[in-house]
Residue, then its C-alpha position, 0 to 999 in steps of 0.5 A: m555268147k552261148k556259141n562262144l562258150l560251146n566253142i571254148l568247151a569243144v576246144i577244152l574237150l579236144l585238148s583233154a582228149v589229146f592230153v589223154f592220148v599223148k599220156a596213153v601213147s608216151p609210155q609205150t614209145t618210151q618203152t620201145t625206145t628203151k628196148s631199141v637202145s638196149l638192143i643196140t647196146s647189146a649188139a654193140t657189146t656182142e660185137k665188141v666181145t666178138a672183136q676182142s675174142t677174134d683179137k685174142t684168137e689172132t694174138s694166140s695164133a700169132k704167138s703160137t706161130t712165133k713159138k713154132a718158128t722160134e723152135t724151128t730156128s732153134k732146131a735148125k741152129t742146133s742141127s747146123k752146129d751138129t753138122t759143123a761139129k761133125t764136119t770139123a771132126a771128119k776133117k780132123s780125122t782125115t788130116k790126122k790119117a793123112t799126116t800119119k800116112a805121110a809120116t809112115k811113108a816118109k819113115k819107110q822111105t828113110q828106112t829104104k834109103e838109109k845110107k850105109s858106109c864102106y871104105i875104099t882105097v886106091e893105090c899103085k905101089s907095084i909101079l914103084s918097083n917097076m919104074d923102068k917099065l912105066k911109060e915115059g912122062h907118067e912118073e908125075f902121076v905116081p905118088e911117092n908112097g904109091i897111094i892115090i886115094s888113102k882109105t876113105k869112108c864112103d856112104f852108099e845106098d842099098g843096091e849100089s855097086v863097087y863101081d858106083v862107090l869108086k866113081r863118086t869117090c874119084k869125083n869128090k877127090g878130083v881124080k880122073l877115072s877112065s872106064r868102058k863097058t864090055a861084054y862082062g860089064i864095066y871095066v876100069s881102064g885108068i885111074n889118075n892117068l895111069d892106064e892099062f899097059d902103061c907099066g908093061n904088057q900085063s899091067g892094069w887095074v884090079y880090085t878086091v873086097n875084104g881081101s878077096s878078088p871077085a870073079f866079076s866086074c866091079g859094076k856088078y858087085s853090090v856093096c855091103q855095110g862095112d866092106k873094105i874096097v881096094f883098087k890096085y894097079v898091078c904090073 
């Protein structure tokens, strides 16, 4: 019995000692645990703040990059517009100059090639009073009034000769013209099938300009504005 009481007392003491130990140790464990939790929480908060800061920095950097890219694009567009405007202006200027140059050239050519006018007559009246001398069969080529080509206004260009005017007029009127080159220039030998020597040994064609007889070939006489040219058959 006594032994059992001692055993019970020993157990009670042991339990008491364990209880005291647990009570002593428990606050420290709780404090340590609290500190650990606090450190973990603090680390997590720090990491979160760091992450947020990093995100903000990256976002800010991205925005800055986007802004720069936008500004660059805007400048590029502006530069492109300026270049296009300058190119267009240059093209317009070149076109205007080319047009002006062409107009000036055309005007000069028009002035250079501006046609003038003169008058030409072809007659054989002298044959009418010398029909007895006329070569047989040529009577049909002599008009009743002796006028083969009545006074006709002709246009000409600077540098053209009396012969050029006669040749063009005969062609337009359907009149046959015969001529040949000589040491003295072009010689008109026949008009309307009336040739030299057809009405006597001294017969043939001569010409006058404004009533005067030039001393050289009709192919060398340059026509002037308003000239009155007459080709006549003499016997």
